[in-house]
C-alpha positions in Angstrom: 0.0 0.0 0.0 2.7 2.5 0.9 4.4 2.0 -2.4 1.3 3.0 -4.3 0.5 6.1 -2.2 3.1 8.5 -3.5 1.1 11.7 -3.2 -0.8 13.5 -0.4 -3.3 16.3 0.0 -3.5 17.6 3.6 -6.2 20.1 4.4 -6.1 21.9 7.8 -9.2 24.1 8.7 -8.2 25.9 11.9 -10.7 26.4 14.7 -13.0 23.6 13.4 -13.8 21.6 16.5 -14.6 17.9 16.1 -17.8 18.2 18.0 -19.3 20.4 15.3 -19.2 17.6 12.6 -21.8 14.9 12.0 -19.3 12.1 11.9 -18.3 13.1 15.5 -21.8 12.9 16.8 -23.3 16.4 16.0 -27.0 15.8 15.2 -28.3 19.3 14.7 -25.7 20.8 12.3 -25.9 19.1 8.9 -22.4 18.4 7.4 -23.1 16.2 4.3 -19.7 16.6 2.8 -17.8 15.8 6.0 -20.2 12.8 6.2 -19.2 11.9 2.6 -15.6 12.2 3.6 -16.1 10.0 6.7 -17.8 7.3 4.6 -14.6 6.9 2.6 -12.1 7.4 5.3 -10.5 6.2 8.5 -11.8 8.5 11.3 -9.8 9.1 14.4 -12.1 9.6 17.3 -9.9 11.2 19.9 -7.3 13.6 18.5 -6.0 16.1 21.1 -4.0 19.2 20.1 -0.7 19.5 22.0 -0.7 23.3 22.2 -3.0 26.3 21.7 -0.1 28.0 19.8 -0.3 28.2 16.0 3.4 28.0 15.4 3.9 25.1 17.8 1.0 23.2 16.2 2.5 23.7 12.7 5.8 22.3 14.1 4.0 19.2 15.3 2.4 18.6 11.9 5.6 19.2 9.9 8.2 17.6 12.1 6.3 15.2 14.4 7.7 16.9 17.5 5.4 17.4 20.5 4.9 20.9 21.9 6.7 19.8 25.1 9.8 18.8 23.2 12.6 21.4 22.7 13.6 22.8 19.3 17.2 21.7 19.8 17.0 18.4 17.8 17.3 19.0 14.1 14.8 17.0 12.1 13.9 17.3 8.4 10.3 18.4 7.8 7.7 16.3 6.1 8.1 18.5 3.0 11.8 18.0 3.0 11.4 14.2 3.2 8.9 14.5 0.3 11.3 16.6 -1.8 14.1 14.0 -1.2 11.7 11.4 -2.6 11.2 13.4 -5.8 7.8 14.7 -4.8 6.8 18.2 -5.6 5.7 20.2 -2.5 3.3 23.1 -2.4 1.9 25.1 0.6 -1.3 27.1 0.1 -2.7 29.3 2.8 -4.6 32.4 3.7 -2.7 32.7 7.0 0.5 34.8 6.8 2.0 33.3 10.0 1.8 29.8 8.4 3.5 30.9 5.1 6.2 32.7 7.1 6.8 30.0 9.6 10.5 29.0 9.6 9.7 25.4 8.8 7.5 26.4 5.8 10.8 27.0 3.9 10.9 23.2 3.4 8.1 23.5 0.8 9.3 24.0 -2.7 6.4 26.4 -3.4 4.5 28.7 -1.0 1.4 30.6 -2.0 -0.1 33.3 0.3 -3.6 34.3 -0.7 -4.5 38.0 -0.4 -6.2 38.7 3.0 -9.9 39.2 2.5 -11.4 41.8 4.9 -15.2 41.9 5.4 -17.4 44.4 7.1 -20.6 42.4 6.7 -21.8 38.9 5.6 -21.2 38.0 2.0 -24.1 37.9 -0.4 -23.1 34.4 -1.6 -20.5 31.8 -0.7 -18.4 32.7 -3.7 -17.6 36.0 -2.0 -16.3 34.5 1.3 -12.7 34.0 2.4 -13.1 30.3 2.8 -14.4 29.9 -0.7 -11.4 31.8 -2.1 -9.0 29.5 -0.2 -10.8 26.3 -1.3 -10.9 27.6 -4.9 -7.2 28.1 -4.9 -6.7 24.7 -3.4 -8.8 23.2 -6.1 -6.7 24.8 -8.8 -3.5 23.7 -7.1 -4.8 20.1 -7.1 -5.7 20.3 -10.8 -2.2 21.6 -11.6 -0.4 18.6 -10.3 0.7 16.0 -12.9 3.3 14.1 -10.9 3.7 12.8 -7.3 3.1 15.8 -5.0 2.4 17.0 -1.4 -0.2 19.7 -1.4 -0.6 21.2 2.1 -3.6 23.5 2.4 -4.0 25.6 5.6 -7.2 27.6 6.0 -7.6 30.2 8.7 -11.0 28.8 9.1 -12.8 30.4 12.1 -9.8 32.6 12.8 -10.7 34.5 9.7 -13.8 36.7 9.1 -17.2 35.0 9.8 -18.5 36.2 6.5 -20.8 33.3 5.6 -24.0 34.5 4.0 -26.4 35.5 6.8 -28.9 32.9 5.9 -26.5 30.2 6.8 -26.5 31.3 10.5 -30.2 32.3 10.4 -31.2 28.7 9.4 -30.3 27.5 12.9 -32.5 29.9 14.8 -36.0 28.6 15.9 -39.0 30.9 15.6 -38.8 31.9 19.3 -35.1 32.6 19.1 -33.7 36.1 18.7 -32.3 37.0 15.3 -28.7 35.9 15.0 -26.1 38.7 15.3 -24.6 40.3 12.2 -21.0 40.6 13.4 -18.2 39.4 11.1 -15.1 39.7 13.4 -14.6 36.4 15.3 -15.6 36.9 18.9 -13.1 36.5 21.8 -14.8 37.2 25.1 -15.1 35.9 28.6 -18.7 35.7 29.6 -19.8 37.0 33.0 -21.4 34.5 35.5 -24.8 36.0 34.8 -24.4 36.1 31.0 -27.5 36.4 28.7 -28.2 32.9 27.2 -29.5 34.7 24.0 -26.1 36.3 23.6 -24.4 32.9 23.7 -27.0 31.4 21.4 -26.2 34.1 18.9 -22.5 33.2 19.0 -23.4 29.5 18.5 -25.6 30.3 15.5 -22.9 32.4 13.9 -20.3 29.7 14.3 -22.7 27.1 12.9 -23.1 29.2 9.8 -19.3 29.2 9.3 -19.1 25.5 9.9 -21.9 25.0 7.3 -19.9 27.2 4.9 -16.7 25.0 5.5 -18.8 21.9 4.7 -20.0 23.5 1.4 -16.5 24.4 0.4 -15.3 20.9 1.2 -17.5 19.6 -1.5 -15.5 21.6 -4.1 -12.3 20.1 -2.9 -13.6 16.5 -2.8 -15.0 16.8 -6.3 -11.6 18.1 -7.6 -9.8 15.3 -5.8 -12.1 12.7 -7.2 -11.5 13.9 -10.8 -7.7 14.0 -10.5 -5.8 11.4 -12.5 -3.5 10.7 -9.5 -6.4 10.1 -7.1 -5.7 6.4 -6.9 -2.2 7.0 -5.7 -3.0 9.8 -3.3 -3.7 10.0 0.5 -6.2 12.7 1.6 -5.9 14.0 5.2 -8.4 16.5 6.6 -7.9 17.9 10.1 -7.7 21.0 12.3 -5.3 22.6 14.7 -7.7 23.7 17.3 -11.4 24.0 18.2 -13.3 27.1 19.1 -14.8 27.5 22.6 -18.4 28.6 22.5 -19.4 29.2 26.1 -18.6 25.7 27.5 -16.5 27.3 30.3 -17.9 30.8 29.8 -15.2 31.4 27.2 -16.1 32.4 23.6 -13.2 32.5 21.1 -9.6 31.2 21.0 -9.2 31.8 24.8 -5.8 30.0 24.8 -5.6 30.3 28.6 -7.9 27.4 29.1 -6.9 23.9 27.9 -10.3 22.2 27.7 -11.7 19.7 25.2 -13.6 22.3 23.2 -10.2 23.9 22.3 -8.2 20.7 22.1 -10.4 18.0 20.5 -10.0 18.2 16.7 -11.1 16.0 13.8 -8.9 13.8 11.7 -10.0 11.9 8.6 -7.6 9.9 6.4 -8.8 8.7 3.0 -6.5 6.1 1.5 -6.2 5.2 -2.2 -9.1 3.1 -3.5 -10.8 4.1 -0.2 -9.0 1.3 1.6 -10.1 0.9 5.2 -13.1 3.1 4.6 -15.5 3.5 7.6 -12.8 2.4 10.0 -12.7 4.2 13.4 -9.5 4.5 15.4 -10.1 4.7 19.2 -6.5 5.3 20.1 -5.8 8.7 21.7 -3.8 10.5 19.1 -1.9 13.9 18.8 -1.1 16.2 15.8 2.4 14.7 15.4 0.6 11.7 13.9 -0.1 13.6 10.7 3.7 13.8 10.1 4.3 10.1 10.7 1.1 8.9 9.0 1.6 10.9 5.8 5.3 10.1 5.5 4.7 6.4 6.3 1.7 6.0 4.0 3.4 7.7 1.1 6.8 6.0 1.6 8.7 9.2 2.1 10.1 8.5 5.6 12.7 5.9 6.6 10.5 4.2 9.2 13.6 2.5 10.7 14.6 5.9 11.9 11.3 7.7 12.4 8.4 6.9 14.8 5.9 4.5 13.2 2.4 5.9 12.6 -0.2 4.8 15.2 -2.8 4.7 12.5 -0.7 2.6 10.0 0.3 0.3 12.8 -3.3 -0.3 13.9 -4.5 -0.8 10.4 -1.8 -3.4 9.6 -2.6 -5.3 12.8 0.8 -4.5 14.5 1.2 -3.6 18.1 0.5 0.1 18.5 3.3 2.1 20.0 2.9 4.6 22.7 0.7 4.6 25.8 -2.7 5.8 24.6 -2.3 9.2 26.2 -2.2 12.8 25.0 -0.8 15.8 26.7 -1.0 19.5 26.0 0.9 22.5 27.2 0.1 26.2 27.3 1.0 29.3 29.4 1.2 28.1 33.0 -1.1 25.1 32.3 -0.9 21.5 31.2 -3.5 18.9 30.4 -3.6 15.1 30.0 -6.2 12.9 28.2 -6.5 9.2 28.5 -9.3 6.9 27.3 -11.1 7.4 30.6 -10.0 10.7 32.0 -9.1 14.3 31.3 -7.0 16.3 33.8 -6.4 20.0 33.5 -3.7 21.6 35.6 -3.1 25.3 36.0 -0.3 27.0 38.0 -0.4 30.2 40.0 1.2 31.6 43.1 -0.8 29.1 45.2 0.6 26.1 43.4 -1.0 23.7 40.9 -4.8 23.7 40.6 -6.3 20.5 39.1 -9.6 19.7 37.5 -10.7 16.1 36.7 -13.4 15.0 34.2 -14.6 11.5 33.4 -14.5 10.4 29.8 -16.1 9.8 27.5 -19.5 10.5 29.2 -18.6 14.0 30.2 -18.0 15.2 26.7 -17.9 19.0 27.4 -16.1 18.7 30.8 -19.1 20.0 32.8 -18.8 17.8 35.9 -15.6 18.3 37.9 -14.8 15.2 40.0 -11.3 15.7 41.4 -12.6 15.8 45.0 -14.0 12.3 44.6 -11.2 10.7 42.7 -8.0 11.8 44.4 -6.2 8.6 43.4 -6.9 9.2 39.7 -5.7 12.8 40.0 -2.4 11.7 41.5 -1.9 9.0 38.9 -2.6 11.4 36.0 -0.3 14.1 37.5 2.4 11.6 37.6 1.8 10.5 34.0 1.8 14.1 33.0 5.2 14.6 34.6 6.6 11.5 33.0 5.3 12.5 29.6 6.8 16.0 29.8 10.2 14.6 30.8 10.1 12.0 28.0 9.2 14.7 25.5 12.1 16.9 26.6 14.5 14.0 26.3 13.1 12.7 23.0 11.8 9.4 24.5 8.1 9.6 23.8 8.3 6.5 21.6 9.4 4.5 24.7 6.3 5.3 26.7 5.0 2.5 28.9 1.3 1.3 28.9 -1.1 3.2 31.1 -2.4 1.9 34.4 -5.8 0.2 33.9 -7.4 2.7 36.2 -6.6 5.4 33.6 -8.1 3.4 30.7 -11.4 2.2 32.2 -13.5 4.7 34.1 -15.7 1.9 35.5 -13.0 0.0 37.3 
């Protein structure tokens, strides 16, 4: 399989949280094109961002290095490995910080789309920033005639919320207030006595943008299906971060709070000939997997020297490396996710403050249970320390299996 998959298209739509897509359980927001993609792909259920930082997240995708790992170790980027294999590499983005990222120099060609500013909602989807990005991505796909890596990074919900107003209006019931008309992405901390109608307006506006992203995805999938190299190409669709919408009174990037609404992102992998379609991967995965997966599936990396892809290992029936754990790091905060638990730790002058949530039942981390599960808190804090030390020393691939208490909430 790896020998046949010589090309790859990677689409990153930033701030598109997994919980907003039908394949991840959303039942009120129709996402037919993400459903179409899921029907042909491997879907990873629990992908946890390792950092709220854009630059760090790009580093994880392009080098396979966790946010907790230092920059000291030199490692070729995915694009550089592809170039060595004779593969043409192209980066297309509407985000200047991505195009100007130091590691982006590994791409043979970089295209920065003109920034689209909007004072109000677009009249139609063709006038939106997302449509412009996807149209450029479609053209880039059509222009490829030999093995290639096309990396498409969309600002997504970090850009203007300029979807036609009717896309957000369709989610409002008759008794609901009319959705707000703002275009600038909101970034606020709600007061304890916030107005529920205000939050509902934010939700409807975001849903309109998610619906727009789904409509634009159709354009990309159609172009991919028509490409002569489709049967030799891996398609990866993911995001860097989600977008909090009031789950912990935060609306917007709010990078000071590492909760699931910020960290849980989608990951779809469509293999050539739709091999392994409708397969779900339950392993806890982090963004560095995109690096190892793409390079492994396309035959660009020397897997004797690089970490083996979790997804490729599981699909081939091999023993999956790692310990089924994900960790994230931000300013004065850390978080750890296992199959059964999520622990968030923040530091201040009074020491470490920890919050514990049971998974997967408590999807939005609404029920804090640290006072009732002190033994779990201590186990997770210890695992978090060990993970961080291993990341700093470059030993993440040597992680030991988790204690059963951290894998099964019912024990």
